[in-house]
C-alpha positions in Angstrom: -144.9 -94.1 66.6 -141.5 -94.4 68.1 -141.6 -95.2 71.6 -139.2 -93.4 74.2 -136.2 -95.4 74.2 -132.3 -95.0 73.6 -132.4 -91.5 75.2 -134.9 -90.3 72.4 -138.1 -88.8 73.4 -141.2 -90.6 72.0 -143.2 -89.3 68.9 -146.6 -87.2 69.2 -149.3 -87.0 66.8 -153.0 -88.3 66.8 -154.7 -91.5 66.0 -158.3 -91.0 65.0 -159.0 -87.6 66.7 -157.2 -88.5 69.7 -153.9 -86.6 70.9 -151.1 -89.2 71.4 -149.4 -87.8 74.3 -146.9 -90.5 75.2 -145.4 -94.0 73.5 -143.9 -96.6 75.6 -142.5 -100.0 74.7 -144.0 -102.5 77.1 -142.7 -106.1 76.5 -143.3 -106.7 72.8 -145.9 -104.2 72.4 -146.0 -100.5 71.7 -148.4 -98.8 73.8 -149.8 -95.2 72.8 -151.4 -93.1 75.3 -154.2 -91.0 74.3 -156.0 -87.9 75.4 -159.5 -87.3 75.4 -162.9 -88.9 76.4 -163.3 -92.8 76.5 -161.8 -94.3 73.6 -164.5 -95.6 70.9 -161.7 -97.3 68.9 -162.9 -101.0 68.2 -160.5 -103.8 68.7 -159.0 -105.5 65.8 -159.8 -102.5 63.3 -157.2 -100.4 61.4 -156.8 -96.8 62.3 -154.9 -94.1 60.6 -152.1 -92.7 62.5 -150.8 -88.9 61.8 -147.4 -88.7 63.3 -146.2 -84.9 64.0 -143.3 -84.9 61.5 -141.9 -81.5 62.5 -141.3 -83.1 65.7 -140.0 -86.4 64.3 -137.7 -84.6 62.1 -136.1 -82.5 64.9 -135.8 -85.6 67.1 -133.9 -87.5 64.1 -131.7 -84.6 63.7 -130.7 -84.4 67.1 -130.2 -88.4 67.4 -127.9 -88.3 64.4 -126.1 -85.3 65.7 -125.4 -87.3 68.8 -123.6 -89.8 66.6 -121.7 -87.1 64.8 -120.5 -85.3 67.9 -119.3 -88.4 69.7 -117.1 -89.2 66.8 -115.8 -85.6 66.6 -115.1 -85.5 70.5 -113.0 -88.7 70.3 -110.8 -87.2 67.5 -110.4 -83.9 69.0 -110.0 -85.1 72.9 -108.7 -88.7 72.3 -109.4 -92.3 72.3 -110.7 -92.6 75.8 -114.0 -90.8 74.9 -116.9 -92.9 75.7 -120.5 -92.2 75.6 -121.9 -92.5 79.3 -125.7 -91.0 78.6 -127.7 -89.1 76.1 -131.0 -87.4 75.8 -132.6 -86.2 72.4 -135.4 -83.8 73.0 -137.3 -81.8 70.2 -135.8 -78.5 71.2 -132.3 -79.5 72.4 -130.0 -82.6 73.0 -127.1 -83.6 75.1 -124.4 -86.1 75.3 -122.2 -87.0 78.3 -118.8 -88.4 77.6 -115.7 -89.7 79.7 -113.1 -87.1 79.8 -110.6 -85.9 82.5 -110.9 -82.3 82.3 -113.6 -79.3 81.4 -113.5 -78.3 77.6 -111.7 -75.1 76.4 -113.3 -72.7 74.1 -110.7 -74.0 71.5 -111.7 -77.5 72.0 -115.3 -76.9 71.8 -114.9 -74.9 68.3 -112.9 -78.0 67.0 -115.5 -80.5 67.9 -118.2 -78.3 66.6 -116.2 -77.5 63.2 -115.4 -81.3 62.8 -119.3 -82.3 63.3 -120.1 -79.8 60.8 -117.7 -81.1 58.3 -119.3 -84.4 58.6 -122.6 -83.0 58.0 -121.6 -81.3 54.8 -119.9 -84.5 53.8 -123.2 -85.9 53.0 -122.2 -89.4 54.1 -124.9 -92.1 53.5 -125.9 -93.8 56.9 -126.8 -97.5 57.3 -129.2 -99.0 59.6 -129.3 -102.7 59.6 -130.2 -105.8 61.7 -126.8 -107.9 62.4 -126.4 -110.9 64.5 -124.8 -110.2 67.7 -121.5 -112.2 67.4 -121.0 -111.0 63.7 -121.5 -107.4 64.8 -119.1 -107.7 67.8 -116.6 -109.5 65.6 -116.6 -106.9 63.0 -116.9 -103.6 64.9 -115.9 -104.2 68.6 -117.4 -103.3 71.6 -117.6 -99.7 70.5 -121.0 -100.8 69.4 -122.1 -100.3 73.0 -121.7 -96.8 73.4 -125.2 -96.3 74.8 -125.0 -99.3 77.2 -125.6 -103.1 76.7 -128.5 -104.0 74.3 -130.3 -107.1 74.6 -131.3 -109.6 71.9 -129.8 -112.0 69.4 -129.6 -109.3 66.8 -128.4 -105.7 67.1 -129.6 -102.8 65.2 -126.4 -101.3 64.0 -126.3 -97.7 62.9 -123.3 -96.5 61.2 -121.9 -93.5 59.7 -119.1 -94.9 57.4 -115.3 -94.3 59.0 -117.0 -92.2 61.6 -119.1 -93.8 64.0 -120.8 -97.1 64.6 -123.2 -98.1 67.4 -125.9 -100.6 68.2 -128.8 -97.9 68.6 -132.3 -97.7 68.4 -134.2 -94.5 67.4 -134.9 -92.7 64.5 -132.2 -91.2 62.4 -131.3 -89.3 59.1 -130.4 -91.3 55.9 -127.7 -89.1 55.3 -125.6 -86.8 57.4 -126.5 -83.7 55.2 -130.1 -83.8 56.7 -128.7 -82.8 60.1 -128.3 -79.4 58.5 -126.3 -77.7 61.1 -124.9 -78.8 64.6 -124.5 -75.9 67.2 -122.7 -76.6 70.5 -124.1 -74.5 73.3 -122.0 -75.1 76.2 -120.3 -77.8 78.0 -120.3 -78.7 81.8 -118.1 -81.2 83.8 -120.8 -82.6 85.7 -118.7 -84.8 87.8 -115.1 -86.4 88.0 -114.4 -87.9 84.4 -117.7 -87.1 82.9 -118.4 -83.9 80.8 -121.8 -82.8 79.1 -122.3 -81.4 75.8 -125.5 -79.6 75.0 -126.3 -78.9 71.6 -129.1 -78.2 68.9 -129.3 -79.3 65.3 -131.3 -78.5 62.1 -133.9 -76.0 62.2 -133.4 -75.5 66.0 -129.8 -74.8 65.4 -130.7 -72.3 62.9 -133.0 -70.5 65.0 -130.4 -70.4 67.5 -128.0 -68.7 65.5 -130.3 -66.2 64.5 -131.5 -65.2 67.8 -127.7 -64.7 68.5 -127.3 -62.6 65.4 -130.1 -60.3 66.4 -128.8 -59.8 69.9 -125.6 -58.9 68.4 -127.2 -56.8 66.1 -129.2 -55.0 68.9 -126.1 -54.4 70.9 -124.3 -53.1 67.7 -126.8 -50.8 67.2 -126.7 -49.4 70.8 -123.0 -49.0 70.7 -122.8 -47.7 67.2 -120.0 -50.0 66.2 -119.7 -52.6 63.5 -120.7 -56.2 64.5 -117.0 -57.4 64.6 -116.1 -54.5 67.1 -118.7 -55.2 69.6 -116.5 -57.2 72.0 -114.0 -54.7 72.2 -116.7 -51.8 72.7 -118.2 -53.9 75.5 -114.9 -54.1 77.1 -114.1 -50.6 77.0 -117.5 -50.0 78.7 -117.0 -52.5 81.6 -113.5 -50.5 82.2 -115.4 -47.4 82.2 -118.1 -48.7 84.5 -115.3 -49.9 86.9 -113.6 -46.6 87.1 -116.8 -44.7 87.7 -118.1 -47.3 90.4 -114.7 -46.7 92.1 -115.2 -42.9 91.8 -118.8 -43.1 93.3 -117.6 -45.4 96.1 -114.8 -42.9 96.8 -117.1 -40.1 96.9 -119.7 -41.7 98.9 -116.9 -42.6 101.5 -115.9 -39.1 101.9 -119.4 -37.9 102.1 -120.0 -40.3 105.1 -116.7 -39.4 106.8 -117.7 -35.7 106.7 -121.1 -36.6 107.7 -119.6 -38.6 110.8 -117.5 -35.6 111.7 -120.0 -33.0 111.6 -122.8 -35.0 113.2 -124.7 -34.5 116.2 -123.9 -35.4 120.0 -124.3 -38.8 121.0 -127.9 -39.9 121.5 -129.4 -38.1 118.7 -130.5 -39.2 115.1 -127.6 -38.5 112.5 -128.2 -38.3 108.7 -125.6 -40.6 106.8 -125.2 -40.7 103.1 -125.9 -44.2 101.3 -125.5 -43.9 97.5 -127.9 -41.0 96.2 -130.0 -41.3 99.7 -129.5 -40.3 103.3 -130.5 -42.8 106.1 -131.3 -42.0 109.7 -128.9 -43.5 112.1 -129.6 -43.5 116.0 -126.5 -43.2 117.9 -126.5 -44.2 121.7 -123.6 -44.8 124.2 -123.4 -48.6 125.4 -120.9 -48.8 128.3 -117.8 -46.7 126.9 -118.8 -47.4 123.2 -121.2 -46.0 120.6 -123.7 -48.0 119.1 -125.1 -47.1 115.6 -128.3 -48.6 114.4 -130.1 -47.8 110.9 -132.5 -49.5 108.6 -131.8 -48.9 104.9 -135.1 -49.6 102.8 -134.9 -50.3 100.0 -131.2 -51.7 100.7 -128.8 -54.3 99.9 -126.1 -56.2 101.9 -123.5 -54.1 99.9 -125.1 -50.9 101.1 -124.7 -52.1 104.6 -121.1 -53.1 104.3 -120.1 -49.7 102.8 -121.7 -47.9 105.6 -120.6 -50.0 108.5 -117.0 -50.3 106.9 -116.3 -46.4 107.5 -118.2 -46.5 111.1 -116.2 -49.2 112.4 -112.9 -47.9 111.3 -112.7 -45.5 114.4 -112.3 -46.8 117.8 -115.0 -47.7 120.2 -117.8 -48.2 117.6 -120.3 -50.8 117.1 -123.1 -51.0 114.2 -126.3 -52.9 114.0 -127.7 -52.3 110.5 -130.4 -53.8 108.5 -131.9 -53.7 104.9 -135.1 -54.5 103.2 -135.3 -55.3 99.7 -136.8 -58.4 97.8 -135.0 -60.4 101.1 -133.8 -59.3 104.3 -130.2 -58.2 105.4 -128.5 -57.7 108.9 -125.0 -56.6 109.6 -123.2 -56.5 112.9 -119.8 -55.4 113.4 -117.6 -53.6 115.6 -114.1 -51.6 115.9 -111.1 -53.7 117.0 -111.0 -52.4 120.6 -114.5 -53.4 121.4 -115.2 -56.8 122.8 -118.0 -58.2 121.1 -118.7 -61.6 119.1 -120.7 -60.1 116.4 -121.5 -63.4 114.4 -123.1 -65.0 117.6 -125.2 -61.7 117.7 -126.0 -62.0 113.8 -126.7 -65.4 113.9 -129.5 -65.3 116.8 -131.1 -62.3 115.3 -131.2 -63.6 111.8 -133.5 -66.5 112.8 -136.3 -63.9 113.0 -135.5 -63.2 109.0 -135.9 -66.9 108.5 -132.3 -67.5 107.8 -128.7 -67.6 109.1 -125.8 -65.7 109.3 -121.9 -66.1 108.6 -118.6 -64.1 108.8 -116.4 -63.4 111.7 -116.2 -62.4 115.5 -115.6 -58.6 114.4 -118.1 -58.4 111.3 -120.9 -60.7 110.5 -123.9 -60.6 107.9 -127.1 -62.4 107.8 -130.4 -62.5 106.2 -133.5 -64.6 105.2 -136.7 -64.2 103.1 -138.8 -62.6 106.1 -138.6 -59.1 105.1 -141.6 -58.0 107.6 -139.0 -59.3 110.1 -136.4 -56.7 109.8 -137.5 -54.4 112.5 -137.8 -57.4 114.9 -134.4 -58.8 114.1 -132.7 -55.4 114.3 -134.3 -54.9 117.9 -133.0 -58.4 118.9 -129.5 -57.4 117.7 -129.2 -54.3 119.6 -131.0 -55.6 122.8 -128.4 -58.5 122.7 -125.4 -55.9 122.3 -126.8 -53.8 125.0 -126.8 -56.9 127.2 -123.3 -57.9 126.4 -121.7 -54.3 126.3 -124.0 -52.4 128.7 
């Protein structure tokens, strides 16, 4: 079995009824880790080894695609591209390369297209052991893309006129065996290093089929041809934005009307939040009015919209809380009120198992302890009364 190495995961399979769950190189030996009862394998006897061939095929296609993509990236981005790391698994692979910037969509398409041209060119790959001195003289230090390789002889893997490396692992014999290379995404993982994530062979076909099914499902829901899906989605997004603005405007007007028509201070007031109403208690605190309410279920955005309208008028302070999958707390004030809302929110949010951020006139906090909402709101109200009362 091929042991883990060179960024490639180990083979799996079975030996005489035992599942092979890992394979590692230890010194000059290849150690097979078996799962099952205590081994009854006699020392010195030959055994039948059954490699999971489907897994091996996926690994060798991903490994070969790494060589192909590295050559494509160098030709698209520049000769400064150098491999800094790679991992080849059964279901996906990744290649880390040196590059000074994130990749654009156009660069991604060029690299993918060029890689698949090499796949379709059906180039015969060579894998041979070459004395180190001869290999370095013939190929140069590009051989060591995957890092330094020990030994007097190097295993040189070459795609003619494309890529050559000192490399272990399992590879295809011809580039056409890779079948298809599909770039999934690129990420700038640190300064000067970009990660390419990709799939090859049957895994790439499965990925493309999944994307096609998703596009077809959207196409059917929108009732447009597949090539018009992007435009149709863009129109829907614009419509949603306009509707959201109208809803927020109506909600704001409704809240303003409720504030004008509300009961005298000291009583409960019903305020609209979306399609619901929330009970808010309004009490005098010194020369100001303190509004307190809990929105359940509710979100931080609900609290923002409610608070923004109230503190627009002078002499108002709000202490609002919301329950959902997590807890939220908001403390805000009108410009003419002397209160450090951030200090109050930070102190009360400790009861929610979290913290708070914001400014002296408007602060929000929260945390995972949903059952602490009532205590946190009460603590905020108590602190506000202490400061202003």
